[in-house]
C-alpha positions in Angstrom: 31.2 -64.3 41.9 29.1 -63.5 44.9 29.4 -60.0 46.4 28.4 -59.0 49.8 25.6 -56.8 48.9 24.2 -53.8 51.0 20.8 -52.4 49.6 21.7 -49.1 51.6 25.0 -48.6 50.1 25.0 -50.4 46.7 28.9 -51.0 47.1 30.1 -53.8 44.8 33.7 -55.0 43.9 36.9 -54.1 46.0 34.9 -51.3 47.8 32.4 -53.8 48.6 34.9 -56.3 50.1 36.5 -53.4 52.3 32.9 -52.4 53.5 31.9 -55.8 54.3 35.0 -56.8 56.2 33.8 -58.5 59.3 30.3 -59.0 58.1 28.5 -62.2 57.4 27.8 -62.5 53.7 24.3 -63.5 52.7 24.4 -65.3 49.3 20.8 -66.5 49.5 19.6 -62.8 49.6 21.8 -62.0 46.7 20.5 -64.9 44.6 17.0 -63.6 45.4 17.9 -60.2 44.3 19.5 -61.3 41.1 16.6 -63.8 40.3 14.0 -61.0 40.9 15.8 -58.5 38.6 16.1 -61.1 35.8 12.5 -62.0 35.9 11.3 -58.4 36.0 13.4 -57.6 33.1 12.2 -60.6 31.2 8.5 -59.8 31.9 9.1 -56.2 30.9 9.2 -57.5 27.2 5.6 -58.6 27.3 2.7 -56.4 26.6 1.8 -54.3 29.6 5.5 -55.3 30.9 6.1 -52.2 33.5 2.9 -52.9 35.4 3.4 -56.5 35.2 6.9 -56.5 36.3 6.2 -54.2 39.1 3.4 -56.6 40.3 5.6 -59.5 40.1 8.6 -57.9 42.0 5.9 -57.0 44.7 4.7 -60.7 44.9 8.3 -62.0 45.1 9.0 -59.7 47.9 5.8 -60.1 50.1 3.3 -62.5 48.4 2.2 -65.6 50.2 0.0 -68.6 48.8 -3.6 -68.0 49.2 -3.8 -71.3 50.8 -2.3 -70.0 53.8 -5.3 -67.6 54.2 -8.2 -69.9 53.5 -8.4 -73.8 53.5 -10.5 -75.3 50.5 -14.0 -76.2 51.4 -15.7 -79.4 50.6 -17.0 -79.6 47.1 -20.6 -79.8 48.3 -21.9 -77.0 50.2 -22.2 -78.1 53.9 -25.0 -76.7 56.2 -22.5 -75.0 58.2 -21.0 -73.3 55.2 -24.5 -72.3 53.8 -25.5 -70.7 57.2 -22.3 -68.8 57.3 -22.4 -67.4 53.8 -26.2 -66.5 54.2 -25.5 -64.7 57.4 -22.5 -62.5 56.0 -24.0 -62.3 52.4 -20.5 -61.7 51.4 -18.1 -63.9 49.2 -15.2 -65.9 50.4 -12.2 -66.8 48.5 -10.2 -70.3 48.7 -8.1 -72.3 46.5 -8.4 -75.9 45.6 -6.1 -78.8 44.2 -7.0 -79.9 40.7 -6.2 -83.4 39.7 -3.1 -83.7 37.3 -1.9 -80.1 37.9 0.6 -78.7 40.4 -0.9 -75.2 40.4 -3.9 -74.8 42.6 -7.2 -73.2 41.2 -8.2 -69.8 42.8 -12.0 -70.0 43.8 -14.7 -67.9 45.6 -18.1 -68.8 46.9 -21.1 -66.9 48.0 -24.7 -67.2 49.0 -27.6 -65.9 46.8 -31.0 -64.8 47.7 -32.4 -66.6 44.6 -33.6 -70.0 43.5 -31.1 -72.5 41.7 -33.0 -72.1 38.3 -32.2 -68.3 38.3 -28.6 -68.9 38.9 -28.3 -71.5 36.4 -30.0 -69.3 33.8 -27.5 -66.7 34.3 -24.2 -68.7 34.4 -25.1 -70.6 31.4 -25.7 -67.3 29.5 -22.0 -67.5 28.1 -22.3 -64.9 25.5 -23.1 -62.3 28.0 -20.6 -63.1 30.6 -18.6 -60.0 29.5 -21.6 -57.8 30.4 -22.3 -59.4 33.7 -19.1 -60.9 35.1 -16.2 -58.5 35.7 -13.7 -61.6 35.7 -14.2 -61.9 32.1 -13.3 -59.2 29.6 -14.9 -60.7 26.6 -17.1 -63.6 25.8 -18.5 -64.9 22.6 -20.4 -68.2 21.7 -18.7 -70.0 18.8 -21.0 -73.0 18.5 -23.1 -75.5 20.3 -23.1 -79.3 19.9 -24.1 -82.2 21.9 -20.9 -82.3 23.6 -21.2 -78.6 24.9 -21.1 -75.0 24.0 -17.8 -73.6 22.7 -17.0 -70.0 24.0 -14.2 -67.6 23.3 -13.2 -66.0 26.7 -10.6 -63.5 27.6 -9.6 -62.9 31.3 -7.5 -60.2 32.3 -5.1 -60.1 35.1 -3.3 -57.3 37.0 -6.1 -55.0 36.4 -5.6 -55.4 32.6 -1.9 -55.2 32.4 -2.0 -58.6 30.7 -4.8 -60.5 29.0 -5.1 -64.5 28.5 -7.7 -66.0 26.1 -8.9 -69.3 25.3 -11.7 -71.2 23.3 -13.4 -72.9 26.1 -16.2 -75.8 26.0 -18.6 -75.8 28.7 -20.5 -79.0 29.3 -24.2 -79.3 30.3 -25.1 -79.3 34.1 -24.0 -82.6 35.8 -25.0 -83.9 39.3 -22.7 -82.9 41.9 -23.8 -84.0 45.4 -26.9 -82.3 46.3 -26.3 -79.7 43.5 -25.0 -79.5 40.1 -21.5 -78.7 38.5 -20.9 -77.0 35.0 -17.3 -77.3 33.8 -15.6 -75.3 31.2 -12.1 -76.6 29.7 -9.9 -75.3 26.9 -10.8 -76.8 23.7 -9.3 -74.9 20.9 -6.8 -71.9 20.3 -5.4 -70.1 23.2 -2.3 -68.5 24.5 -2.6 -70.6 27.6 -1.2 -73.9 28.6 -4.5 -74.8 30.4 -7.8 -73.0 31.2 -10.5 -74.5 33.4 -13.6 -73.0 35.0 -15.9 -75.0 37.1 -19.2 -73.5 38.6 -20.9 -75.4 41.5 -24.6 -74.5 42.2 -26.0 -76.0 45.7 -29.6 -75.2 46.7 -30.0 -74.2 50.3 -33.9 -74.1 50.1 -36.4 -72.9 47.6 -35.1 -69.3 47.6 -31.4 -69.4 48.5 -28.3 -70.8 46.6 -24.7 -71.3 47.2 -22.6 -70.6 44.1 -18.9 -71.5 43.7 -16.5 -70.8 40.8 -13.0 -72.4 40.7 -10.6 -71.1 38.0 -7.4 -72.6 36.8 -5.3 -70.8 34.3 -1.8 -71.9 33.3 0.0 -69.2 31.4 2.9 -69.6 29.0 4.7 -66.8 31.4 7.3 -67.3 34.3 4.9 -66.2 37.0 5.1 -67.7 40.5 2.1 -70.2 41.3 1.1 -68.2 44.4 0.8 -65.2 42.2 -1.5 -66.9 39.7 -3.6 -68.5 42.4 -4.3 -65.2 44.1 -5.2 -63.4 40.9 -7.7 -66.2 39.8 -9.2 -66.0 43.5 -9.8 -62.3 43.1 -11.4 -62.9 39.5 -13.5 -65.6 41.1 -14.5 -63.3 43.8 -15.6 -60.4 41.3 -17.4 -63.0 39.3 -19.5 -64.7 42.0 -20.3 -61.4 43.7 -21.6 -59.9 40.2 -23.5 -63.1 39.8 -25.2 -62.8 43.3 -26.2 -59.2 42.6 -27.7 -59.9 38.9 -29.4 -63.2 40.2 -31.0 -61.3 43.2 -32.2 -58.6 40.9 -33.6 -61.2 38.4 -35.4 -63.1 41.2 -37.0 -59.9 42.5 -38.4 -59.2 39.0 -40.4 -62.4 38.8 -40.1 -66.2 38.2 -37.4 -67.3 36.0 -37.7 -68.7 32.6 -37.6 -72.5 32.0 -34.0 -73.7 32.3 -32.6 -76.9 31.7 -31.9 -79.2 34.8 -28.7 -81.2 35.2 -28.3 -84.6 33.8 
């Protein structure tokens, strides 16, 4: 049974029917209120549920898909894009479609005043992600084979209200247009249905690099797609900015150690 609902009065039942006489009923609004309350109650059963439920309620009321803010850039860094990033020295967020998945990856990109070799050395130091990149709470190398490097990763959302983890395999750098790509994919135990992390590194010149990070995380929780994508874009933003700061500090200290080039 649908009731005419007033957030101001909170009247229901027979009293609500008298109050709403002559008013147009709004079942769509009522359905949204009921759905939001049920989802918030469900989320409260999870660890950090109160904060997560509050965040979910806010997103359902006001959240918009990050794609409405920033369109996905081309995979390779264009001259215009590099010029803009170098001039601003700021990170830019975007989202991008991932083949085979409905959910869009949250991503960020930034220009770095450091050579590609320095940036590559930093982002392939998987065991120290937790020390350098704030988007990753824990990182531990489990093993290395010809197929890649297996790493245990933890990624917090909602400022630590919930934590997702996965054993992820990172492949060796591969050619990607005029740059290179390093891909990480869930490859073992996890509390996620899917986890993908893709680094893209493009040289601007001998001393400057454009770095991109695309994150896809599919949880086993009833969260709106726009909420997940926005959180991932925020994590990617934090990661590329931290990588920028660290790489520029390393470049200022002297020439980088030898690093394996892409295949």
